[in-house]
N, C-alpha and C positions, 0 to 999 in steps of 0.2 A: 567355296567348293575345294580350293586347294588345301585349306586347313584340314578338311575331312580326309583327303587323300594322304596328307602328311601323317595324320593320326593312324590311319589304317596301315600305312607303310611301317610306322614305328612299332605297332603291335605285331605285325608279321615278322619284322626283323628281330624283335625281342624274343618271340617264340622260337625262331630259328636258332638264335644264339643260345637259348637255354637247352634245347635239344642237342645242339652241337657240343656244348660243354659236357653234358651228361654222357654223350657217346664217347668223347675223348677220355673222360675219367674212367669209364668202364673199360675202354681199350687199354689204358695204362695199368689198371688193376690186374687185368688178365695177363699182360706182358710181364709184370713183376713176379708172377707165379703165386699170387695171393690165393691161399688155400682155405678160405673161410667156408667154402661149400663142402669141404670134406669133413668138417667138424660137426658133430651133432649139437643140437640147440642147448641142452643143459651144460655141456662142457664149455661152450662158447660164452655162456652167461655166468659161469662160476667165477667167484672172486679168487684172486691168487692168494695162496696161503703164505703167512709170515714165516720165514725160515729162521729168524733170529731167536725165536722162543724155544 
């Protein structure tokens, strides 16, 4: 029975860790002033042009 509770506790702890890491990453991106949301999709996906030619 204790192995079952250990497994369930590990699954819950893993899920909490994943969601915590995602929340921290999102918070850090918004604090940096990341402005990906202000660009429209084609501009964001466009490849940079070579300026040497």
